[in-house]
Structures are given as structure tokens and as C-alpha cells.
C-alpha positions in Angstrom: 22.1 -36.2 -29.4 21.7 -33.0 -27.2 19.5 -31.8 -25.0 16.9 -29.1 -26.7 16.6 -27.0 -23.5 20.1 -26.7 -23.0 20.8 -25.6 -26.2 18.2 -22.9 -26.4 19.5 -21.7 -23.0 23.1 -21.2 -24.4 21.9 -19.7 -27.7 19.6 -17.2 -26.5 21.1 -14.7 -24.0 18.4 -13.4 -21.4 17.0 -10.3 -22.6 19.4 -7.9 -20.5 22.7 -9.6 -21.3 21.3 -9.5 -24.9 20.6 -5.7 -24.4 24.2 -5.3 -22.6 26.3 -7.1 -25.8 23.8 -4.4 -28.0 25.5 -1.7 -26.1 28.8 -2.9 -25.8 28.9 -3.2 -30.1 26.9 0.5 -29.8 29.6 1.9 -28.2 32.5 0.5 -29.8 30.5 1.9 -33.0 29.1 5.5 -31.6 31.4 6.1 -28.6 30.1 5.0 -25.2 29.6 8.7 -24.4 26.4 8.5 -26.8 24.8 5.6 -25.5 22.7 5.3 -22.5 22.8 1.9 -21.1 20.7 1.5 -17.8 20.7 -2.4 -18.8 22.8 -4.6 -16.6 22.8 -4.5 -12.8 26.7 -4.1 -12.8 27.8 -2.1 -9.6 28.9 1.1 -10.2 30.8 2.3 -7.5 34.1 0.5 -6.8 34.8 -2.1 -4.3 35.6 -0.6 -0.6 39.5 0.5 -0.2 39.7 -2.7 2.4 38.9 -4.8 -0.2 41.8 -3.6 -2.5 44.2 -4.0 0.7 42.8 -7.2 1.3 44.0 -8.4 -2.1 47.1 -6.7 -2.0 48.2 -8.3 1.5 47.5 -11.8 -0.2 49.0 -11.5 -3.3 51.8 -10.8 -0.8 51.9 -13.9 1.1 53.9 -16.7 1.0 52.3 -19.5 1.5 50.6 -19.4 -1.6 49.4 -23.3 -1.8 46.9 -22.1 0.4 45.8 -19.3 -1.5 45.3 -20.5 -4.6 44.3 -24.3 -3.5 41.2 -25.9 -2.8 39.4 -25.3 0.9 37.0 -27.9 1.9 34.1 -28.2 -0.3 31.8 -26.4 2.4 34.5 -23.3 2.3 37.1 -22.8 4.9 36.2 -23.0 8.2 37.6 -19.7 9.3 35.6 -17.7 6.4 32.7 -19.7 7.5 33.3 -19.0 11.3 34.0 -15.1 10.0 30.6 -14.8 8.2 28.6 -16.6 10.9 30.3 -14.5 13.5 29.1 -11.0 11.3 25.3 -12.2 11.2 25.1 -13.5 15.0 26.4 -9.5 15.3 24.7 -8.2 13.4 21.0 -9.9 13.9 21.5 -11.9 16.8 20.5 -14.7 15.0 22.4 -17.4 16.9 24.5 -18.4 13.7 27.7 -20.7 13.8 30.1 -21.6 11.3 27.7 -25.2 10.7 25.4 -23.2 9.7 27.0 -21.3 6.3 27.9 -23.1 3.2 30.1 -20.9 1.0 29.3 -21.0 -2.8 30.0 -19.2 -6.0 28.0 -16.4 -5.5 24.1 -16.5 -5.4 23.2 -18.6 -8.4 24.6 -21.4 -6.9 23.7 -21.2 -3.8 19.6 -21.0 -5.0 20.0 -23.9 -7.1 21.6 -25.8 -4.3 19.0 -24.8 -1.9 15.8 -25.6 -4.4 17.4 -28.8 -5.7 17.9 -30.3 -2.2 14.2 -29.6 -1.7 13.2 -31.0 -4.8 10.8 -33.9 -4.1 8.8 -35.2 -6.6 6.2 -32.7 -8.0 7.8 -29.9 -5.6 6.7 -26.7 -6.4 8.2 -23.2 -5.7 6.3 -19.8 -5.3 7.4 -16.7 -7.1 6.7 -13.0 -6.4 6.2 -11.3 -9.6 8.1 -9.0 -10.7 10.9 -11.8 -10.2 14.6 -12.0 -11.1 14.1 -14.2 -14.7 16.7 -16.4 -13.9 14.3 -18.1 -11.1 12.3 -19.6 -14.0 15.4 -21.1 -15.1 16.9 -22.0 -11.8 13.9 -24.2 -10.6 12.8 -26.0 -13.7 16.8 -27.2 -14.0 16.4 -28.5 -10.5 13.2 -30.5 -11.8 10.6 -28.0 -9.8 7.1 -25.9 -10.7 7.3 -22.7 -11.0 4.2 -21.0 -9.3 3.8 -17.4 -10.2 2.0 -15.0 -8.1 0.7 -12.1 -10.2 1.9 -8.5 -9.3 0.1 -6.2 -7.2 0.7 -3.0 -9.6 -0.7 -0.7 -7.0 2.2 -0.8 -4.8 4.3 -3.9 -6.0 4.2 -4.5 -2.1 3.6 -8.4 -0.7 0.4 -8.9 0.0 -0.7 -12.2 1.7 -4.0 -12.4 1.1 -2.9 -12.6 -2.9 -0.6 -15.4 -2.0 -2.4 -17.5 0.4 -4.3 -19.3 -3.3 -1.0 -20.3 -4.7 -0.5 -23.0 -1.6 -0.7 -26.3 -2.6 0.1 -29.6 -0.7 2.8 -29.5 -3.6 4.6 -26.3 -2.6 7.9 -26.9 -1.0 9.2 -23.3 -1.1 8.5 -19.7 -1.6 11.2 -17.2 -2.8 11.3 -13.7 -1.5 13.7 -10.9 -3.0 13.8 -7.9 -0.8 15.1 -5.4 -1.5 13.8 -5.9 -4.7 15.0 -6.6 -8.7 13.5 -5.1 -10.7 11.3 -2.9 -8.5 13.6 -1.7 -5.8 10.5 -2.3 -2.9 11.6 -3.4 0.5 9.1 -5.8 2.0 7.6 -4.6 5.4 8.3 -6.5 8.5 4.1 -6.7 9.6 3.9 -8.4 5.6 6.7 -10.5 6.6 5.1 -11.5 9.6 1.7 -12.0 8.3 3.9 -14.3 5.6 5.3 -15.9 8.6 2.0 -16.8 9.8 0.7 -18.2 6.8 3.4 -20.4 6.1 2.9 -22.1 9.2 -0.7 -22.6 8.7 -0.3 -24.2 5.4 2.6 -26.3 6.5 0.3 -27.7 9.3 -2.6 -28.0 6.8 -0.5 -29.7 4.5 1.5 -32.2 7.2 5.4 -31.0 6.0 7.4 -27.7 6.4 7.1 -25.2 3.5 10.7 -23.4 3.4 11.1 -19.8 2.8 14.1 -18.8 0.7 15.4 -15.6 1.1 17.4 -14.6 -1.7 19.3 -11.3 -0.7 22.0 -10.0 -2.8 20.7 -6.6 -2.0 20.1 -6.7 1.9 22.7 -3.4 2.7 21.5 -1.4 -0.2 18.7 0.2 1.4 17.7 4.3 1.5 15.6 6.9 3.6 16.3 4.9 7.0 14.5 2.0 6.2 16.0 -1.3 7.4 15.6 -4.8 5.9 14.2 -7.1 8.2 16.4 -10.6 8.8 13.5 -12.9 7.6 15.2 -15.9 9.8 14.1 -14.2 12.7 10.7 -13.9 12.0 10.2 -17.4 10.0 11.7 -20.4 11.5 12.0 -22.5 8.2 13.8 -19.5 6.1 17.2 -20.3 4.3 19.0 -17.2 3.0 21.3 -17.1 -0.1 23.6 -14.4 -0.2 26.2 -12.8 -2.4 28.9 -9.9 -1.8 28.3 -9.3 -5.8 26.4 -6.0 -4.5 27.1 -4.7 -1.4 30.8 -5.3 -1.7 31.0 -4.9 -5.6 32.4 -8.1 -6.2 30.0 -9.5 -9.2 32.9 -10.9 -10.8 34.4 -12.7 -7.9 31.2 -15.3 -7.8 31.1 -15.7 -4.1 28.4 -15.9 -1.7 26.6 -18.4 1.3 23.5 -20.6 2.1 22.6 -19.8 6.0 20.7 -22.8 7.4 20.0 -21.7 10.4 19.4 -24.3 13.2 15.8 -23.1 13.8 14.9 -24.9 10.1 12.8 -27.9 10.5 15.4 -31.0 9.5 18.1 -28.5 9.6 20.8 -30.6 9.6 19.3 -33.1 6.7 18.8 -29.7 4.8 22.3 -28.3 5.1 23.8 -32.0 3.8 21.2 -31.9 1.5 22.5 -28.3 0.2 26.2 -29.6 0.2 25.0 -33.0 -2.1 23.1 -30.6 -4.1 26.1 -28.0 -4.7 28.4 -31.5 -5.2 26.0 -32.7 -8.0 25.8 -29.8 -9.6 29.6 -29.2 -9.3 29.3 -26.0 -7.4 31.6 -26.8 -4.6 35.1 -24.9 -3.4 34.1 -21.3 -3.8 36.8 -19.3 -5.2 40.1 -19.0 -2.5 41.2 -16.0 -2.5 37.3 -14.2 -2.8 36.8 -16.5 0.3 39.8 -15.0 2.2 38.7 -11.5 1.0 35.3 -12.1 2.6 36.5 -13.3 6.0 38.5 -9.7 6.1 35.9 -7.9 4.6 32.1 -9.3 5.4 31.7 -6.8 7.8 31.9 -3.9 5.6 29.0 -2.2 4.7 28.6 -0.2 1.6 28.9 3.3 0.3 25.3 3.9 -1.1 25.7 8.0 -1.3 26.2 7.4 -5.2 23.0 5.3 -5.7 21.0 7.4 -3.3 21.9 10.3 -5.6 21.2 8.4 -8.8 17.8 7.3 -7.9 16.7 11.2 -6.8 18.2 12.3 -10.4 16.7 9.2 -12.2 13.1 9.7 -10.9 13.0 13.7 -10.8 14.4 13.5 -14.2 11.9 11.1 -15.6 8.9 12.0 -13.6 9.1 15.7 -14.9 9.3 14.4 -18.3 5.8 12.4 -17.9 7.1 9.0 -17.5 5.6 7.4 -14.4 7.4 5.4 -12.0 8.4 3.9 -9.0 10.0 5.4 -6.2 12.8 3.0 -5.1 13.6 2.3 -1.6 16.0 -0.6 -2.0 18.6 -2.2 -4.3 20.0 -0.3 -7.2 16.9 -0.5 -9.8 13.8 1.8 -10.7 10.3 0.3 -12.2 8.7 3.1 -14.8 5.6 2.1 -16.7 5.8 2.0 -20.3 4.4 4.8 -21.7 3.2 3.7 -25.2 3.3 0.3 -26.9 4.0 -2.8 -25.4 7.3 -2.8 -23.2 9.3 -5.0 -25.8 8.0 -2.7 -28.5 9.0 0.4 -26.3 12.4 -1.2 -25.4 13.2 -1.7 -29.4 11.8 2.0 -30.0 14.2 3.0 -27.2 17.4 2.1 -28.9 16.6 4.5 -31.8 17.2 7.2 -29.4 20.6 4.9 -27.9 18.8 4.2 -24.4 19.3 0.8 -23.5 15.6 -0.3 -21.5 15.3 -4.0 -20.5 11.1 -4.7 -21.1 9.7 -6.5 -17.2 7.9 -9.2 -19.6 10.5 -11.6 -18.5 10.2 -10.8 -15.1 6.8 -11.5 -15.0 5.3 -8.0 -15.4 5.0 -6.7 -18.9 4.0 -3.1 -19.5 7.0 -2.1 -17.1 10.8 -1.1 -17.8 13.5 -2.1 -15.3 16.1 1.0 -15.4 19.6 0.1 -13.5 20.5 2.9 -11.7 23.9 1.9 -10.9 25.5 4.0 -13.4 27.6 7.2 -13.3 25.3 10.5 -12.7 26.7 12.1 -15.4 25.1 9.5 -17.8 21.6 9.9 -15.9 22.0 13.9 -16.9 23.1 13.4 -20.4 20.6 11.2 -21.3 17.1 12.8 -20.2 17.2 14.6 -23.4 16.8 11.5 -25.0 14.4 10.0 -22.7 12.3 13.5 -23.6 12.6 12.6 -27.1 11.6 9.4 -26.8 8.6 10.2 -24.4 7.3 12.5 -27.3 8.4 10.2 -30.1 4.7 8.3 -28.9 2.4 11.3 -29.0 
């Protein structure tokens, strides 16, 4: 006997991955230059030279047992110290190595954090549009997903719309800023209002309500905007981070959970994260990747190419007649479906060799997500196809 839900998860890829795989087949069939693939958030900017140099130096070291062996389950102490030091230097948050649990990327960080909090009947509030895998993560650890519908006027965080979704079973609210798929960076004032609401609801229900900050795009912001560091605004914040985007290392599977001392029951919560990671088999993140980030965790990404891409794509699409949300962070752009349903429009776009994920799985039907971490040259070449697609609906 097998678990039916797991079989279904394995047999049916996520919509984005399905499009990505379709794109690989199509490129092999008609040539990569003829396929306009906006499906997956795979960084197109190379990893910084310092990362490559760190890899080179590690490969030349003689103590290969250390480089390729196990670290402590929580991560090598020198790595945790480097991460904490960088956080404290940047955000003056008092981070220490003992607050850092090194993980195999952001997904295990989120799952371990949620599992540590998942008491009986636990509910997790997520704001649409959201990364689709949140649904899978929360359900996998035994929690209930509570979705706040999107505010399509600006896709920002509006506290008065969130407040009715809290109950006595609410364990945490999940915040992703800069946001995937919208590129919205939540305003500090809105986050302060949310912090006040969380304190009010924690007092009302008699237990701490945590804020889980999913921050893989923290450094990818434009137009002089800064991403507020949420633990400095709300004491019961747990940060889940990955270097997949900031250092262009999605395949290295390296990130962390930061449990500040200010968190309610912080010591037990940290041990809970460690225990949850152990139960999920997600301990001892890749050792080489750990030592890379020890040397490179302070490097800021070069976002010039992503900045140019969002401008080129936004200007090109809006000139054709599409309605798009101008992003201020991450490397995605939200586009309103010009005709039909978003699922049907995604299929229609394939006829023009354009790969566009519909936002139905993100909790936001009627919109498409375009990844802007592509080549600028492909964006320019794609615009005639976008024009033909738009006109096909007239």
C-alpha cells in the first residue's frame, strides 16, 4: 500500500516545473532561440567571482575529509558565526551563532519551522498570491492552510483584510517580501501595523503567534527601496533564507533558519526546528556549500541585469496593450490575463512558443507570472510573439 497523496505529488509536477520541462522538449525540437521561456525563477546572472574563487580554493585544500565530511547537524560553527555576524552588521539585530540553523535551502527551512510549531489543529495564514509550494509544505507537516485573498488593486499588505482570518488555532503567518510572484516589497509601515495586530491577537488567544519571514529575494530590490528586516519590527519573527537568488546558487541547496533571542520560547523553538529537521531528514546541509557561504555571505548581488530586464519587459508589454504590475523586487512580473482564463491563456501562449505560468496555483487566477531572470536579448526577441498572441484574442 502507498500513500495516495504522495503518489499524486510525485506523478504531477508543479505547473511551473511542467512548463519548464515542456520548454526543454520544445527547445530540442525547434531550437532554443525559438522558445521564449518565462517559466522558472532560475537566476540568469552568474554567481559572483568571489564564489567561484572560494570554490577553487576549497578544491585545492588538502583536508578533503573536512571539506567533504559531515558538519554538525545544525551547521559548522564557523559558518553559523559568519552568518550571524553578517546579519548583526547589516541589521543590528544581535544575531549569534546559536540563533542560526543551517539548512538545505529555503524549503527545508520553512518545513522545519512550520513543523516545529505544528501543534494539534494548527493554522498557518498565507497571503495570496503566494509561492504554490506553501500549500504542500504546510499540509505535509500536518497544518491547515488559511488563505487571505489577493488585493488586486496593488497586491500590497493590508492589515484590515488579514485580521478576520486569525483564530485561536493560528500558529503563524507567512510573509514573502520581496514577493514571488508579484515583485512587491511590503512597506515598513504596513509591516509595523501587522506587528501590532499580531501582538493583539497573541494576547487575545493567549499564545504567541509567530511571523515566518520567507526571504530568498531580500537583496533583490530596485529603485532605492530597502527591504525591512522584520525581526526588528516584530519580536516573534523567524527568518527562513536561501542564497539561491542572491548568490545565484539554486542548485547548491544552502540556507538557514534564524530564531532570534527575542522570540517567545526561543530556545525551545530553536530545538524544535532542529528536531523537525531531523525528523524530515534535513540535517547537515552540504558541507562545501556551507564553507562557500562562510566566505561569501556578505556579498551583495549584481542586480543591474534584472533591473534592465524588468524595464524592457514592462515597457514592451504595456506598449502592446498588456496590463502589468511594475515590480520593485525579486525577478518576476505579474501580468493580467488579457482574454480567457489564465490556464487557457497559458496554453494559448504555447502556440506562439511563449511559456507563461498561470497564477491559479499562486491563489491568484486571472494573472500570469513572468520570470525576468532571463536574457535581455530573449525579452526583445519575444515581443513580436507577445504582440501576435495579444492580437489573437481580438
